[in-house]
C-alpha positions as CSV (number, residue, x, y, z in Angstrom):
1,X,-89.7,-108.2,6.2
2,X,-86.3,-109.3,4.6
3,X,-83.5,-108.7,6.5
4,X,-80.9,-110.2,3.4
5,X,-80.8,-112.7,1.1
6,X,-77.7,-114.9,-0.2
7,X,-76.4,-113.8,-3.7
8,X,-74.2,-116.7,-5.5
9,X,-71.3,-114.1,-5.4
10,X,-71.2,-113.4,-1.7
11,X,-71.7,-117.2,-1.4
12,X,-68.9,-118.1,-4.0
13,X,-66.5,-115.4,-1.8
14,X,-67.3,-116.1,1.7
15,X,-66.4,-119.1,3.9
16,X,-70.0,-119.2,5.9
17,X,-73.6,-119.3,5.2
18,X,-75.6,-118.6,8.2
19,X,-79.7,-118.9,7.9
20,X,-81.5,-115.7,9.4
21,X,-83.3,-116.2,12.6
22,X,-86.7,-115.5,12.8
23,X,-87.2,-114.2,9.0
24,X,-90.6,-115.4,7.2
25,X,-88.9,-117.2,4.5
26,X,-85.3,-119.1,4.1
27,X,-83.3,-115.9,4.2
28,X,-79.6,-116.5,4.1
29,X,-76.3,-114.3,4.6
30,X,-73.1,-115.0,4.4
31,X,-70.3,-114.0,7.0
32,X,-67.9,-111.9,5.9
33,X,-69.6,-109.2,4.7
34,X,-66.8,-108.4,2.7
35,X,-63.2,-109.5,2.6
36,X,-62.2,-106.2,4.1
37,X,-63.8,-103.7,6.3
38,X,-62.1,-102.9,9.9
39,X,-64.4,-100.6,12.5
40,X,-67.3,-101.5,10.6
41,X,-71.0,-99.6,11.0
42,X,-74.1,-100.7,9.9
43,X,-77.1,-98.0,10.0
44,X,-80.9,-98.3,8.4
45,X,-83.3,-95.4,7.3
46,X,-86.2,-97.6,6.6
47,X,-85.6,-100.0,4.0
48,X,-82.4,-98.9,3.3
49,X,-79.2,-100.4,4.6
50,X,-75.5,-97.9,5.2
51,X,-72.4,-99.3,5.6
52,X,-69.2,-97.6,6.3
53,X,-65.0,-98.9,7.6
54,X,-62.0,-97.3,7.9
55,X,-60.7,-96.6,5.0
56,X,-57.6,-94.0,6.3
57,X,-57.9,-90.8,4.0
58,X,-61.8,-90.9,2.7
59,X,-65.1,-91.8,3.8
60,X,-66.9,-94.2,1.6
61,X,-70.7,-95.3,2.1
62,X,-72.3,-98.2,0.3
63,X,-76.2,-98.3,0.8
64,X,-78.1,-101.5,-0.2
65,X,-81.3,-103.3,0.7
66,X,-80.0,-106.8,0.6
67,X,-76.9,-107.1,3.6
68,X,-76.0,-110.3,1.4
69,X,-75.0,-108.6,-1.4
70,X,-73.0,-105.7,0.3
71,X,-70.1,-106.5,-2.0
72,X,-72.0,-105.4,-5.1
73,X,-73.2,-102.3,-3.4
74,X,-71.6,-99.0,-4.9
75,X,-68.7,-97.6,-2.5
76,X,-69.5,-94.0,-3.0
77,X,-66.9,-91.4,-1.5
78,X,-68.5,-88.8,0.3
79,X,-65.6,-86.7,1.8
80,X,-61.9,-87.3,1.6
81,X,-59.2,-85.7,3.8
82,X,-57.4,-82.8,2.9
83,X,-53.7,-82.3,2.4
84,X,-53.1,-80.2,5.2
85,X,-54.7,-79.3,9.1
86,X,-56.0,-80.9,12.1
87,X,-58.1,-84.1,10.3
88,X,-55.4,-85.0,7.4
89,X,-54.5,-88.4,8.3
90,X,-55.3,-92.3,10.2
91,X,-58.8,-91.5,9.0
92,X,-60.4,-94.2,11.4
93,X,-63.8,-95.2,12.5
94,X,-66.7,-93.5,10.9
95,X,-70.2,-93.3,11.8
96,X,-73.4,-92.2,10.5
97,X,-76.5,-90.6,12.2
98,X,-79.5,-89.6,11.2
99,X,-80.3,-86.6,13.7
100,X,-83.4,-83.8,13.9
101,X,-83.8,-84.5,9.8
102,X,-79.8,-84.1,9.4
103,X,-77.7,-87.0,8.5
104,X,-74.0,-86.7,10.8
105,X,-70.8,-88.2,10.2
106,X,-68.8,-88.8,13.4
107,X,-64.8,-90.2,12.4
108,X,-61.5,-90.1,13.9
109,X,-58.9,-87.9,12.6
110,X,-55.3,-86.8,13.3
111,X,-52.9,-83.9,12.0
112,X,-50.8,-83.9,8.9
113,X,-47.5,-84.8,9.9
114,X,-48.5,-85.8,13.4
115,X,-50.2,-89.2,12.8
116,X,-49.7,-90.0,16.9
117,X,-52.3,-90.3,19.9
118,X,-51.0,-86.9,21.0
119,X,-52.7,-85.4,17.8
120,X,-56.0,-86.8,17.2
121,X,-59.7,-85.9,17.9
122,X,-63.0,-86.6,16.9
123,X,-64.6,-84.2,14.1
124,X,-68.1,-83.8,12.7
125,X,-69.7,-83.5,9.1
126,X,-73.2,-82.6,8.4
127,X,-75.5,-82.9,5.3
128,X,-79.2,-81.9,5.0
129,X,-79.9,-84.0,2.0
130,X,-82.7,-86.8,2.2
131,X,-79.2,-88.9,0.7
132,X,-76.6,-89.0,2.6
133,X,-74.8,-90.3,-0.9
134,X,-74.7,-86.7,-2.4
135,X,-72.0,-84.3,-1.9
136,X,-73.8,-81.7,0.0
137,X,-71.7,-82.6,3.4
138,X,-70.6,-79.4,5.3
139,X,-67.5,-79.2,7.6
140,X,-68.8,-78.9,11.4
141,X,-65.2,-78.8,12.8
142,X,-63.4,-80.9,15.6
143,X,-65.9,-81.3,18.8
144,X,-63.8,-79.7,21.6
145,X,-63.3,-82.7,23.9
146,X,-61.3,-82.4,27.2
147,X,-58.6,-85.0,25.2
148,X,-57.2,-86.3,22.6
149,X,-59.2,-89.3,21.5
150,X,-60.6,-91.5,19.2
151,X,-63.8,-93.4,18.1
152,X,-66.5,-91.0,19.2
153,X,-70.3,-91.8,18.7
154,X,-73.5,-89.7,20.4
155,X,-77.1,-91.4,21.5
156,X,-80.4,-89.6,22.2
157,X,-81.3,-90.7,26.1
158,X,-84.9,-89.2,27.8
159,X,-84.8,-86.6,25.6
160,X,-80.9,-85.6,26.0
161,X,-77.8,-86.0,23.4
162,X,-74.6,-87.5,24.5
163,X,-71.5,-87.9,23.5
164,X,-69.1,-90.7,24.1
165,X,-65.8,-91.3,23.1
166,X,-62.3,-93.1,24.1
167,X,-59.8,-90.2,25.2
168,X,-56.0,-90.8,25.8
169,X,-55.5,-90.3,29.4
170,X,-52.3,-90.8,30.6
171,X,-50.8,-94.3,29.1
172,X,-54.7,-95.6,29.0
173,X,-57.2,-95.2,27.0
174,X,-60.7,-95.2,28.8
175,X,-64.3,-94.0,27.8
176,X,-65.4,-90.4,28.3
177,X,-69.2,-89.4,28.9
178,X,-70.4,-85.6,28.2
179,X,-73.5,-83.9,27.0
180,X,-74.1,-81.9,23.9
181,X,-76.0,-78.9,22.8
182,X,-75.9,-80.2,19.6
183,X,-74.5,-82.6,17.1
184,X,-71.4,-80.5,16.5
185,X,-71.1,-78.8,20.1
186,X,-70.2,-80.3,23.6
187,X,-71.5,-78.9,26.6
188,X,-70.6,-79.1,30.3
189,X,-67.9,-81.4,32.0
190,X,-66.7,-84.5,30.7
191,X,-66.9,-87.9,32.9
192,X,-64.8,-90.8,32.6
193,X,-67.2,-93.7,33.0
194,X,-64.5,-96.6,32.8
195,X,-61.2,-97.3,32.8
196,X,-59.3,-100.6,31.4
197,X,-58.9,-102.4,35.0
198,X,-59.6,-105.4,33.9
199,X,-57.0,-108.3,33.2
200,X,-58.6,-108.5,29.4
201,X,-58.8,-104.9,28.9
202,X,-54.6,-104.8,29.4
203,X,-53.4,-107.5,26.3
204,X,-50.9,-106.6,23.8
205,X,-48.7,-104.1,25.3
206,X,-51.2,-101.5,26.0
207,X,-54.4,-100.3,28.6
208,X,-57.3,-100.0,26.1
209,X,-60.9,-99.0,25.9
210,X,-62.1,-98.0,22.8
211,X,-65.2,-98.4,20.4
212,X,-67.7,-97.5,22.7
213,X,-71.6,-98.5,21.3
214,X,-75.0,-97.7,23.1
215,X,-77.6,-100.2,23.1
216,X,-81.3,-99.4,24.6
217,X,-82.5,-102.3,26.9
218,X,-86.3,-103.9,26.7
219,X,-86.4,-103.1,30.5
220,X,-85.2,-99.6,30.6
221,X,-81.1,-100.4,30.9
222,X,-78.8,-98.7,29.1
223,X,-76.3,-100.4,27.9
224,X,-72.7,-99.2,26.6
225,X,-70.6,-101.8,24.7
226,X,-66.2,-101.4,23.9
227,X,-63.6,-103.1,22.7
228,X,-61.0,-103.7,24.8
229,X,-57.1,-104.3,24.4
230,X,-54.8,-103.4,21.5
231,X,-56.4,-103.8,18.6
232,X,-52.8,-105.9,17.2
233,X,-54.0,-108.5,20.0
234,X,-55.9,-112.2,19.0
235,X,-57.1,-111.1,22.6
236,X,-59.2,-107.8,21.4
237,X,-62.4,-108.7,22.7
238,X,-66.1,-107.0,23.2
239,X,-67.3,-105.7,26.8
240,X,-70.4,-104.4,28.0
241,X,-71.2,-101.5,30.8
242,X,-74.6,-101.0,32.1
243,X,-76.2,-98.7,33.6
244,X,-79.9,-98.8,35.3
245,X,-83.5,-98.1,34.0
246,X,-83.8,-94.2,35.6
247,X,-80.1,-93.4,36.3
248,X,-77.8,-90.0,35.2
249,X,-75.4,-91.3,32.2
250,X,-73.3,-88.4,33.4
251,X,-73.0,-90.1,37.0
252,X,-69.9,-92.8,37.2
253,X,-71.4,-94.4,39.7
254,X,-74.5,-95.6,37.6
255,X,-72.1,-97.6,35.1
256,X,-71.2,-100.9,36.3
257,X,-68.9,-103.2,34.1
258,X,-69.3,-107.2,32.8
259,X,-66.6,-109.4,35.1
260,X,-65.3,-110.1,31.4
261,X,-65.8,-110.2,27.4
262,X,-69.3,-110.3,26.0
263,X,-67.6,-111.6,22.8
264,X,-64.0,-113.4,22.7
265,X,-62.2,-114.7,20.1
266,X,-63.3,-118.2,19.1
267,X,-60.0,-120.5,17.4
268,X,-62.7,-123.2,17.2
269,X,-64.6,-120.8,15.1
270,X,-61.9,-119.3,13.4
271,X,-62.6,-116.3,15.0
272,X,-59.6,-114.0,16.4
273,X,-59.8,-110.6,17.8
274,X,-63.2,-109.4,17.5
275,X,-64.4,-105.6,18.2
276,X,-64.5,-102.0,17.3
277,X,-68.4,-102.9,16.5
278,X,-72.1,-101.2,16.1
279,X,-75.6,-102.0,16.5
280,X,-78.4,-102.0,14.5
281,X,-81.7,-103.4,13.5
282,X,-83.6,-105.0,10.3
283,X,-87.1,-104.0,9.5
284,X,-88.3,-106.8,11.6
285,X,-87.6,-105.2,14.7
286,X,-84.6,-107.9,15.1
287,X,-81.5,-106.3,16.9
288,X,-78.2,-107.3,15.5
289,X,-74.1,-106.3,15.9
290,X,-72.0,-105.6,13.4
291,X,-67.8,-106.0,14.6
292,X,-64.9,-106.6,12.5
293,X,-62.4,-109.9,13.2
294,X,-59.7,-111.9,11.4
295,X,-59.8,-115.2,10.0
296,X,-56.6,-116.6,11.7
297,X,-54.3,-115.7,14.6
298,X,-51.3,-113.2,14.9
299,X,-53.1,-111.3,11.8
300,X,-52.4,-108.3,13.8
301,X,-54.5,-105.2,13.3
302,X,-54.8,-104.2,9.2
303,X,-56.9,-103.7,6.6
304,X,-57.7,-107.7,6.4
305,X,-59.9,-107.5,9.6
306,X,-63.4,-108.1,8.4
307,X,-67.2,-107.1,8.8
308,X,-69.3,-109.8,10.5
309,X,-73.0,-109.8,12.3
310,X,-75.4,-111.8,14.4
311,X,-78.4,-111.3,16.0
312,X,-78.4,-109.9,19.3
313,X,-81.5,-111.8,21.9
314,X,-82.1,-110.4,25.4
315,X,-82.6,-112.7,28.1
316,X,-85.6,-112.2,30.9
317,X,-83.3,-109.7,33.1
318,X,-83.5,-107.3,29.7
319,X,-79.6,-108.1,28.9
320,X,-78.2,-108.6,25.6
321,X,-77.2,-112.0,24.6
322,X,-74.3,-112.1,22.2
323,X,-73.6,-115.3,22.0
324,X,-70.1,-117.1,20.4
325,X,-68.3,-115.6,17.3
326,X,-70.7,-117.4,14.7
327,X,-68.5,-120.0,12.9
328,X,-68.4,-121.7,9.4
329,X,-71.5,-123.5,9.0
330,X,-73.2,-122.8,12.0
331,X,-76.6,-120.6,12.7
332,X,-75.8,-117.6,15.1
333,X,-77.0,-117.3,18.3
334,X,-80.7,-117.4,19.4
């Protein structure tokens, strides 16, 4: 199955052309997918890919069957932040999920007049339409987390649904998990499963774990990626937690952390501050990671962060293999 084709427009605009591993034909795409796209998210339903990223005051979706032509896909605004209220400012990190036949948008926002960590939370929108680009979004409100925080995501595991986010606890941004009664209601106690206790997670003057995303391993293990350090640091990078097969995800003792980042900056490849990733699959079953990065050093945490994708494989032990951030003129990791 085709994932993407290299369009003339994308080839002219992008600095990197990659041969897609495992495709039946000479299928190509270009990184970055767009010139701007912090906190990118890609999901697929059938043959259609849906792409979102942080826009600040609204949520928009691009729909395409060819990620190489993502820049040509119409950006459809499906929700705008209200002028007042708890979700009026700093709309970040939207994620689109298909759950029980409905679409759900999870996003971070801050209260009007209070763009600070003490007033951030995660909110949910619901859409019963088959097409998430329709205007039929219903506001399900703010998730009642134990702490203020950002970057909420959800996943189903062995018949149960869970929610993970990055709560502010003292000076740290941690990772916490809680069970869900439905896609907009949390149930039971929260458990902090990771803290920024490694030196690479404490760069840029902050101790931060954020942007959690789940990945099911082929041998039953559950993996949770996350981004560590401040996003304005060139050392912002992606880390990984693992829970073994049959573990209870709510038990913090079941999670072990990799000893260092699994994707980090590569000055030689022209990739700095890679992070805030998501996972998706192509129609042929291949696994992919999407993340943002800067093309040069000291570009900070701005809209210039651009979305990139590369293939994820699994080793004999069932653990994901990410490889280095792909560079101009090189093949993606196999």
